[in-house]
C-alpha positions in Angstrom: -13.9 -71.0 64.8 -13.5 -67.9 62.6 -14.4 -67.5 59.0 -11.0 -68.3 56.9 -9.4 -70.5 59.7 -8.5 -73.9 58.8 -8.8 -76.7 61.2 -5.1 -77.0 61.5 -4.5 -73.4 62.8 -7.4 -74.1 64.9 -5.9 -77.3 66.5 -2.4 -75.4 66.3 -3.6 -72.5 68.6 -5.1 -75.2 70.6 -1.9 -76.9 71.2 0.2 -74.1 71.7 -2.6 -73.5 74.7 -2.6 -76.9 75.8 0.9 -76.7 76.2 1.3 -73.5 77.9 -1.9 -74.8 80.3 0.5 -78.2 80.9 3.2 -76.2 81.9 1.5 -74.1 83.9 -1.3 -76.1 85.7 0.1 -79.3 87.5 -3.8 -80.7 87.3 -3.9 -80.0 83.6 -0.8 -82.3 83.2 -2.1 -84.6 85.0 -5.1 -85.2 83.3 -3.0 -84.9 79.7 -0.8 -88.0 80.9 -4.0 -89.6 81.8 -5.4 -89.3 78.4 -2.3 -90.3 76.7 -2.5 -93.8 79.1 -6.1 -93.5 77.7 -5.5 -93.6 74.4 -2.3 -96.1 73.8 -5.2 -98.2 76.0 -7.9 -98.2 73.0 -10.4 -96.0 74.7 -13.4 -95.4 72.3 -14.0 -92.0 72.9 -10.2 -91.0 73.3 -9.5 -92.7 70.0 -12.3 -91.5 68.1 -11.3 -87.8 68.8 -8.2 -88.7 67.8 -9.0 -89.7 64.4 -10.5 -86.7 63.7 -7.2 -84.8 64.5 -5.3 -87.4 62.2 -7.6 -87.2 59.5 -7.4 -83.3 59.8 -3.6 -83.3 59.9 -3.6 -85.7 56.9 -5.4 -83.4 54.6 -3.0 -80.6 55.6 0.2 -82.8 55.0 -1.4 -83.8 51.9 -1.4 -79.9 50.7 1.9 -79.5 51.4 3.3 -83.0 50.1 1.4 -82.2 46.4 3.1 -79.0 46.1 6.6 -80.1 46.9 6.0 -83.1 44.7 6.7 -85.6 47.4 5.8 -88.6 45.6 4.6 -90.6 49.3 1.2 -91.7 49.6 -0.7 -92.7 53.4 0.1 -96.4 52.4 3.9 -95.5 52.2 4.0 -94.8 56.2 2.5 -95.6 59.1 2.0 -93.2 62.2 3.2 -94.0 66.0 -0.1 -95.3 66.8 0.5 -98.4 64.5 2.6 -100.0 66.9 0.4 -99.1 69.9 -0.4 -103.1 69.8 3.1 -103.9 70.4 4.5 -102.1 72.8 3.4 -104.1 75.5 4.8 -107.2 73.8 8.7 -105.0 73.8 8.3 -104.3 77.2 8.1 -107.7 78.2 10.9 -108.8 75.8 13.3 -106.4 76.9 11.8 -107.4 80.9 12.4 -111.0 80.5 15.9 -110.6 79.1 17.3 -108.0 81.8 17.5 -105.4 79.6 14.6 -103.4 81.2 14.7 -102.8 85.1 12.5 -101.3 87.6 13.5 -97.6 88.6 11.1 -95.8 90.9 8.3 -97.3 89.9 9.3 -96.9 86.2 10.6 -99.5 83.6 13.7 -98.2 82.1 17.2 -99.0 80.5 20.4 -97.9 82.0 22.9 -97.8 78.9 26.6 -99.7 79.3 27.9 -96.7 76.6 26.7 -93.3 77.9 26.5 -91.4 81.2 24.7 -88.5 82.1 26.1 -85.0 83.4 25.7 -86.5 86.9 28.4 -89.6 85.6 25.5 -92.4 86.0 24.3 -94.2 83.1 22.2 -92.6 80.9 18.3 -93.7 81.0 15.9 -95.1 78.1 12.2 -94.8 79.5 10.5 -97.9 78.1 7.6 -97.5 80.4 6.4 -94.4 82.9 5.4 -94.8 86.5 1.5 -94.1 85.4 1.7 -97.0 82.6 1.9 -94.8 79.7 4.8 -94.9 77.1 6.2 -92.5 75.1 9.3 -91.8 72.5 11.1 -94.2 73.8 9.1 -97.0 73.8 7.5 -96.6 70.3 11.0 -95.9 68.7 12.3 -99.8 70.6 8.8 -101.3 69.3 9.3 -99.6 65.2 13.5 -100.7 65.0 12.5 -104.2 66.4 9.1 -104.2 63.7 11.4 -102.6 60.7 13.9 -105.4 61.2 11.7 -108.7 61.8 9.0 -107.8 60.2 9.8 -105.3 57.1 13.7 -107.3 56.8 15.4 -103.9 56.3 18.7 -104.0 56.2 19.4 -100.6 56.4 17.6 -97.5 58.4 18.0 -94.2 58.2 16.5 -92.3 61.1 16.2 -88.4 59.1 15.8 -85.8 62.3 17.0 -83.0 64.4 20.5 -83.4 65.5 19.6 -82.6 69.2 17.9 -86.0 69.1 21.4 -87.8 68.6 21.7 -89.5 72.2 18.2 -90.6 72.2 18.7 -92.7 69.2 22.5 -94.0 69.9 20.7 -95.1 73.1 17.8 -96.5 70.6 20.5 -98.1 69.0 22.4 -99.7 71.7 19.2 -101.1 73.4 18.2 -102.9 70.0 21.5 -104.4 69.5 21.4 -105.7 73.1 18.6 -107.2 72.2 19.7 -109.1 69.7 17.3 -107.6 67.0 20.2 -105.1 65.3 22.8 -107.4 64.1 25.9 -106.6 62.7 24.6 -107.3 59.3 22.0 -104.3 59.4 23.3 -100.6 59.5 21.0 -98.2 61.4 22.4 -94.1 61.1 20.5 -91.2 62.8 21.3 -89.0 59.9 21.2 -85.3 61.6 20.5 -81.6 60.0 20.7 -77.9 61.4 18.4 -75.1 62.1 17.3 -73.1 59.8 18.2 -69.1 60.4 16.8 -65.7 59.9 18.9 -63.2 58.4 19.5 -62.1 62.2 21.4 -65.2 62.7 18.8 -66.9 65.0 16.5 -69.8 64.7 14.0 -68.7 61.7 10.8 -67.2 63.3 7.9 -64.8 62.5 7.9 -61.5 64.1 6.1 -62.5 67.0 8.4 -65.2 67.4 6.0 -68.1 66.3 6.7 -71.1 63.8 7.0 -69.9 60.2 4.8 -72.1 58.5 6.1 -74.1 55.5 3.1 -73.3 52.9 3.8 -69.2 53.9 7.6 -69.9 53.1 6.6 -71.4 50.0 4.5 -68.7 48.8 6.8 -66.1 49.4 9.7 -67.8 47.0 7.5 -68.4 44.3 6.3 -64.7 44.4 9.9 -63.6 44.5 10.7 -66.1 41.8 8.0 -64.9 39.9 9.1 -61.2 40.2 13.0 -62.3 38.4 11.8 -64.4 35.7 9.5 -61.7 34.6 12.6 -59.4 34.7 14.3 -61.8 33.0 11.7 -62.9 30.6 9.0 -60.1 30.4 7.6 -61.6 27.0 6.3 -64.7 29.1 2.4 -65.3 28.8 1.2 -64.8 32.6 0.1 -68.8 32.8 3.7 -69.8 31.6 5.1 -67.5 33.9 2.9 -69.2 37.1 4.1 -72.2 36.0 8.0 -71.7 35.6 8.0 -69.0 39.1 6.0 -72.4 41.1 9.1 -74.7 39.9 11.7 -72.0 40.4 10.3 -71.1 43.6 9.4 -74.6 45.1 13.3 -75.3 43.7 14.8 -72.7 45.2 13.4 -73.8 48.9 14.8 -76.9 48.2 17.7 -76.4 46.9 18.7 -74.0 49.6 17.8 -76.5 52.2 19.6 -79.7 50.5 22.8 -77.9 49.3 24.4 -76.8 52.9 25.8 -80.0 54.6 23.2 -81.1 56.2 24.5 -80.8 59.9 25.2 -77.3 59.7 22.5 -74.2 60.1 21.7 -72.2 57.3 20.5 -68.7 56.7 16.8 -68.5 54.8 17.2 -66.4 52.7 14.4 -66.0 49.8 16.2 -63.0 47.7 19.3 -64.8 47.8 17.8 -68.5 47.0 15.7 -67.7 43.6 18.8 -65.4 42.3 20.1 -66.4 38.4 23.6 -66.5 39.7 25.3 -68.4 42.3 25.0 -71.2 43.8 21.2 -71.5 43.7 18.7 -74.1 42.4 17.5 -71.3 39.9 21.0 -70.6 38.9 21.2 -74.4 37.8 17.0 -74.4 36.4 18.3 -71.4 34.0 21.4 -73.3 32.9 19.0 -76.1 31.6 17.0 -73.7 29.8 19.6 -72.3 28.1 21.2 -75.6 27.0 17.8 -76.7 25.7 17.5 -73.8 23.7 20.8 -74.4 22.0 19.3 -78.1 21.1 16.0 -76.4 19.7 18.0 -74.0 17.5 19.9 -77.1 16.6 16.6 -78.7 15.3 17.1 -81.6 18.8 19.0 -83.9 16.0 20.3 -87.1 16.3 24.3 -87.0 16.1 26.9 -89.4 15.6 30.3 -89.3 17.8 33.8 -88.8 16.2 36.2 -89.9 19.0 38.9 -88.8 16.6 38.7 -84.9 16.4 40.9 -83.0 18.9 39.6 -81.9 22.2 39.6 -77.8 23.0 40.5 -77.7 26.8 37.0 -76.8 27.9 35.4 -79.3 26.1 37.7 -81.8 27.8 37.0 -80.2 31.3 33.2 -80.6 30.5 33.4 -84.3 29.4 35.5 -85.1 32.2 33.1 -83.2 34.8 30.0 -85.3 33.2 32.2 -88.8 33.6 32.5 -88.1 37.5 28.6 -88.3 37.9 28.4 -91.6 38.7 30.8 -91.8 41.3 28.9 -88.7 42.8 26.2 -90.7 43.0 27.4 -93.4 44.5 29.7 -91.2 47.4 26.2 -89.0 47.6 24.1 -92.9 48.8 26.9 -93.7 50.8 27.8 -90.8 52.9 24.0 -89.5 53.3 25.2 -85.6 52.0 23.2 -84.5 49.3 24.5 -81.3 49.2 27.8 -82.8 47.5 25.0 -83.6 44.3 24.1 -80.0 44.5 27.5 -79.3 44.7 28.5 -81.4 41.7 25.4 -79.7 39.8 26.8 -76.3 40.2 30.0 -77.5 38.8 28.5 -78.6 35.9 27.0 -75.8 35.2 29.6 -74.3 35.3 32.0 -76.1 33.1 29.3 -75.8 30.9 29.4 -72.4 31.1 33.4 -71.9 30.4 32.8 -74.6 27.5 30.0 -72.5 25.7 31.9 -69.3 26.0 35.1 -70.9 24.4 33.8 -73.0 21.9 31.1 -72.6 19.4 28.6 -75.1 19.4 25.6 -73.7 16.6 28.3 -71.9 13.6 31.0 -74.9 14.3 32.1 -77.3 11.2 31.4 -80.8 11.2 32.3 -83.0 13.0 33.0 -81.0 15.9 29.7 -79.9 15.5 27.7 -82.8 16.2 30.7 -83.9 19.1 29.6 -80.0 21.0 25.9 -81.0 20.1 26.6 -84.3 22.1 28.3 -82.7 25.1 25.3 -79.9 25.2 22.9 -83.1 25.4 24.4 -84.9 27.8 24.8 -82.3 30.0 21.0 -81.4 30.0 20.1 -84.7 30.7 22.6 -84.6 33.7 21.3 -81.4 34.9 17.7 -82.8 34.4 18.3 -86.4 36.2 20.3 -84.8 39.2 17.9 -81.8 39.5 15.0 -84.9 39.8 17.2 -86.8 42.0 16.7 -83.6 44.3 12.7 -82.9 43.6 13.4 -80.2 41.7 11.8 -79.2 37.8 13.9 -79.0 35.2 12.0 -76.2 33.4 12.6 -76.2 29.2 12.3 -72.5 29.3 12.5 -69.8 32.1 
C-alpha cells in the first residue's frame, strides 16, 4: 500500500477491481459466490479476513460520524452478519408456511401483489441455488428480529428510492408470515439523488464516486472564506471553529432542506451563502439575535400582555406558536425539509420584526416584550437547528 493511502482507500480500490473482475470473468464470479457461502457458513479463514475489513471500515465510519456529530455508537447498530445465524430458521419458517417455494433449484417468494415486466408475480429470493443468501433473506430476518425480539412498532427504512420495490416485497412477505401486523408500521423512506451542477449524478471528474469527507473539506474551506469576508476581525482559532460549524451545517442543511424524494444539485458556493434558504443564513440569524441579547445584558424579562402588538410582532409570535405543530407534522410525514422551511420563515419573520420594531431603544414595557420575542426566537432556532444536527454558533 502506497504511503499516505488509507486502508479504506485501498479496500475501495480492491473492491472496484474485484467488481470489474466479477463482471468480466465467470470463473472469478463463481469463486466469489462460493466465498460468500463460506462466510455465511462461518468458515474460520473467511470470517477472520472479513473481520479485518470490518474493523478498518468501522474506523473510517467513526471519523466521519465524529465530524458530522452523529451520536450513534457501535452499540446502537448491528451489521448484516448479525443475522447470519437466523437465516436458516427464517427460510425454514417461510417454507413450512408454504410462503417460500422452490423454483429452478432456488427458494423464492412469489408476490401476490406485484407483477414483473413479463406479467408474472415478482419474486423475492430467499435462498440461491448455491445455498447462499442475499439481501432479501437478510432483510426478512431483520424485520422478523426487530418485531419479535426488539418489539418495534414503527420501522423506518431510509434508502435510495430505487429500492422501493424491494421493500414492498419484504413488507408483503412479512405480513404473509404473520410478523408484520396491523398495529405495526413499516415504512420505506426513500430519498433522491445528489446531482452536480451539470444536472447529472454527482461524480468526480474521472467519473468516480465523490467522497463525503472531501465534500466536507470543500464546504468548510469555502465557509471559512465567506465568514472571514463577513468578519475579518475574528481570531484564527475562532474562525476555524465557526468555519467547521458553518461548512458541516451547510452540507446537512442542503441535503435536508429539499424534499427527500427529489434530486438536488450540490453547489457548495450556494450552500455557504449568508443569503437565501441556507444553513449559514439560519446560523447567522441566530448569532444576530444572540448579539442583541448580549447588548441588552441578557436580562430576565417580564411580559406585559396588555401592550398592543405591532403587526410584525404579531406575525413573529404566531410563527413561534406554530413550532410544536410543525415538529409533529415532520415526525408524522418524515419530511425534514418542512422543518427547514419553518426555520427559514421564522428567520425572515424575525428580520421583518427587527427592521420594523426597535428593541434596545424601545421604552418599557415594550422593550421587555420585544426582548422576550428575541429570546424565544433564538431558542427556537437553536432547538430546530439542533434537531437537524446543525450547530447554532453564538458569533459568526
